[in-house]
C-alpha positions as CSV (number, residue, x, y, z in Angstrom):
1,M,-46.1,-28.8,4.5
2,N,-46.9,-25.0,3.8
3,E,-44.4,-23.7,6.7
4,I,-41.7,-25.8,5.1
5,A,-42.2,-24.2,1.9
6,G,-42.8,-20.7,3.5
7,N,-39.4,-20.8,5.2
8,H,-37.8,-22.3,2.0
9,I,-39.2,-19.3,0.0
10,E,-38.0,-17.1,2.7
11,H,-34.9,-18.4,2.9
12,R,-34.2,-18.0,-0.9
13,D,-35.5,-14.2,-0.6
14,D,-32.8,-13.4,2.4
15,L,-30.3,-15.0,0.0
16,G,-31.1,-12.9,-2.8
17,S,-31.2,-9.9,-0.7
18,K,-28.1,-10.5,0.3
19,L,-26.3,-11.3,-2.9
20,G,-28.1,-8.1,-4.2
21,M,-26.2,-6.2,-1.5
22,W,-22.8,-7.6,-2.1
23,L,-23.3,-6.7,-5.9
24,F,-24.2,-3.4,-4.8
25,I,-21.1,-2.7,-2.5
26,F,-18.9,-4.0,-5.2
27,T,-20.0,-1.4,-8.0
28,E,-19.6,1.0,-5.2
29,M,-15.9,0.0,-4.5
30,L,-15.6,0.1,-8.6
31,L,-16.8,3.7,-8.6
32,F,-14.7,4.7,-5.6
33,G,-11.9,2.9,-6.6
34,G,-11.6,4.4,-10.2
35,L,-11.8,8.0,-8.1
36,F,-8.8,6.7,-5.8
37,L,-7.0,5.7,-9.1
38,V,-7.4,9.1,-10.9
39,Y,-6.2,10.7,-7.4
40,A,-3.2,8.4,-7.3
41,V,-2.0,9.2,-11.0
42,Y,-2.3,13.0,-10.3
43,R,-1.0,12.8,-6.9
44,E,2.0,11.4,-8.5
45,R,2.3,13.7,-11.2
46,Y,1.7,16.9,-8.8
47,S,3.2,15.6,-5.9
48,E,4.4,19.1,-4.5
49,D,1.1,20.8,-5.2
50,F,-1.0,18.0,-3.5
51,H,1.3,18.3,-0.3
52,L,0.2,22.1,-0.4
53,G,-3.3,21.6,-0.8
54,A,-3.4,19.0,1.9
55,L,-2.1,22.0,4.3
56,Q,-5.2,23.6,3.9
57,L,-7.1,20.7,5.2
58,N,-8.3,20.3,9.1
59,V,-6.2,17.2,10.3
60,I,-8.4,17.6,13.4
61,L,-11.5,17.6,12.1
62,G,-10.8,14.7,9.8
63,T,-9.4,12.7,12.8
64,L,-12.3,13.0,14.6
65,N,-14.4,12.3,11.7
66,T,-12.5,9.3,11.7
67,I,-13.2,8.4,15.1
68,V,-16.8,9.1,14.7
69,L,-17.6,6.6,12.1
70,L,-15.2,4.0,13.2
71,T,-17.4,3.8,16.4
72,S,-20.7,4.1,14.6
73,S,-19.3,1.0,12.6
74,M,-19.1,-0.6,16.0
75,T,-22.7,0.6,17.2
76,I,-24.3,-0.9,14.1
77,A,-22.8,-4.2,14.5
78,M,-23.8,-4.2,18.1
79,S,-27.3,-3.6,16.9
80,L,-27.4,-6.7,14.8
81,T,-26.0,-8.7,17.7
82,A,-28.8,-7.2,20.0
83,I,-31.7,-8.2,17.6
84,R,-30.1,-11.8,17.4
85,K,-30.2,-12.2,21.0
86,G,-33.4,-10.7,20.9
87,N,-32.8,-7.2,22.5
88,R,-34.8,-5.1,20.5
89,K,-34.8,-2.2,23.0
90,L,-31.0,-2.0,22.8
91,C,-31.0,-2.9,18.9
92,M,-33.2,0.4,18.5
93,R,-31.0,2.5,20.5
94,L,-27.7,1.4,18.9
95,I,-29.2,2.2,15.6
96,M,-30.3,5.6,16.7
97,L,-26.6,6.3,18.4
98,T,-25.3,5.4,14.9
99,V,-27.2,7.8,13.1
100,L,-26.5,10.4,16.3
101,L,-22.8,9.6,15.2
102,A,-23.5,10.2,11.7
103,G,-24.9,13.5,12.3
104,I,-22.1,14.7,14.3
105,F,-20.0,13.7,11.3
106,L,-22.3,15.7,9.3
107,I,-22.2,18.8,11.7
108,N,-17.8,18.7,11.6
109,K,-18.5,18.4,7.8
110,Y,-20.4,21.5,7.6
111,F,-18.0,23.6,9.5
112,E,-14.8,22.1,7.8
113,W,-16.5,23.1,4.4
114,G,-17.5,26.4,5.6
115,A,-14.1,27.1,6.7
116,K,-13.3,26.6,2.9
117,F,-15.9,28.6,1.7
118,E,-15.4,31.3,3.8
119,H,-11.6,31.2,2.8
120,E,-12.3,31.0,-1.1
121,L,-10.8,27.6,-1.2
122,Y,-13.3,25.8,-3.3
123,P,-13.0,24.8,-6.9
124,G,-13.5,28.0,-9.3
125,S,-13.1,30.5,-6.7
126,Y,-10.8,33.6,-7.5
127,L,-8.2,32.3,-4.7
128,V,-8.0,28.8,-5.9
129,L,-7.7,29.7,-9.7
130,Q,-4.5,31.7,-8.7
131,F,-2.7,28.4,-7.7
132,K,-0.9,25.9,-9.6
133,R,-2.8,23.4,-11.6
134,G,-2.0,20.5,-8.9
135,V,-3.6,22.1,-6.1
136,I,-6.5,23.3,-8.3
137,L,-7.0,19.4,-9.1
138,F,-6.5,18.7,-5.3
139,F,-9.5,21.0,-4.4
140,G,-11.4,19.8,-7.4
141,L,-10.9,15.9,-6.1
142,Y,-11.1,16.9,-2.3
143,F,-14.4,18.5,-2.9
144,F,-16.1,15.4,-5.4
145,M,-15.0,13.0,-3.4
146,T,-15.7,14.3,0.3
147,G,-19.3,15.3,-1.6
148,L,-19.9,11.8,-3.0
149,H,-19.0,10.2,0.6
150,L,-21.1,12.7,2.4
151,F,-24.4,11.8,-0.3
152,H,-23.6,8.1,1.0
153,V,-23.8,9.1,4.5
154,L,-26.9,10.7,4.1
155,V,-28.3,7.9,2.6
156,G,-27.2,5.5,5.3
157,M,-28.7,7.7,7.6
158,V,-32.1,7.4,5.8
159,V,-31.5,3.5,5.7
160,L,-31.1,3.3,9.2
161,L,-34.0,5.3,10.2
162,F,-35.9,3.3,8.0
163,I,-34.7,0.2,9.7
164,Y,-35.0,1.5,13.1
165,F,-38.9,1.7,12.5
166,K,-39.0,-1.7,10.9
167,V,-37.4,-2.8,14.6
168,K,-39.7,-1.2,16.3
169,N,-42.9,-2.6,14.4
170,G,-41.9,-6.1,14.8
171,R,-40.4,-6.4,11.3
172,I,-37.4,-7.2,11.9
173,S,-36.9,-9.8,14.6
174,P,-34.3,-12.3,16.0
175,D,-35.1,-14.9,12.9
176,R,-35.5,-12.2,10.4
177,N,-33.1,-9.6,10.7
178,V,-31.3,-9.6,6.8
179,L,-32.6,-6.0,6.4
180,L,-30.7,-4.8,9.1
181,E,-27.8,-7.0,8.2
182,N,-27.6,-5.3,4.6
183,G,-28.1,-2.0,6.2
184,G,-25.1,-2.6,8.6
185,L,-22.9,-3.8,5.6
186,Y,-23.9,-0.4,3.7
187,W,-22.6,1.3,6.7
188,H,-19.5,-0.4,7.4
189,L,-18.8,0.6,3.3
190,V,-19.4,3.8,4.0
191,D,-17.2,3.8,7.0
192,L,-14.3,2.0,4.8
193,I,-14.8,4.5,2.3
194,W,-13.5,7.4,4.5
195,I,-10.7,5.4,5.8
196,F,-9.3,5.6,2.6
197,L,-10.1,9.2,2.1
198,F,-8.8,10.4,5.2
199,P,-4.9,9.5,4.5
200,L,-5.2,10.2,0.7
201,L,-6.5,13.6,1.2
202,Y,-5.6,14.7,4.8
203,L,-2.2,13.2,5.4
204,V,-0.4,14.1,1.8
205,T,3.2,14.0,2.4
C-alpha cells in the first residue's frame, strides 16, 4: 500500500515538474517572440540598412554553429533514449558530447564577436555611430539577441553537467528520468531559438 502511495506521489511530482518546464518554455518563447517582433518591425522600416549590417556577419560561422546546435539536439535526445533503455554509460557519454558541442558553439561565437570588436562593429563604437540609424539598430539587436541566446547556452551547459552527475550517481535511471527529459526540452529550446536567429540575422536580403 505504501509503495502504491509512493508511486502515486512520485508520478504527481513528475507531472508537476513537466508542467513547470513547459510553462517556463512558454515564457521564454514569449520573451524571444517579442524580440523577433521588434526585429521584424525595424527590418521592415530599415530593410536596406539591415541588409548592409547583415553583410558584416560571418555566414560561415553562423552556419557552422547551426549545424553544431542541431547535432547537439540529436545527442541530448539520444541520451534520453539511452537511459530509458538502461544504458547509463552511453547516456553519460551523449550528455558530455552535447556539452562539448555547446563549447564549440561558444568558441565559434567568441571568434565571431572578437572579430566584430576588432573591427569596431559593436553598439556605441565610433565606426557604428557613423552608420545610418538602421545599421545602428541592426547591430544593437544582433548583439542583444545573440548575447541573450549565449546566456541560455551557458545556463544549458551548467544544467547538463548537473544532470550528468545525477546520472553518474544513479539518481536518474530508466524509470526516473524526468530531470533529463526537462533538461533536453530546455536544450531543444536553445536550439530552436538559434534556428530563428540565424536566418533573421545572417541571411537578411
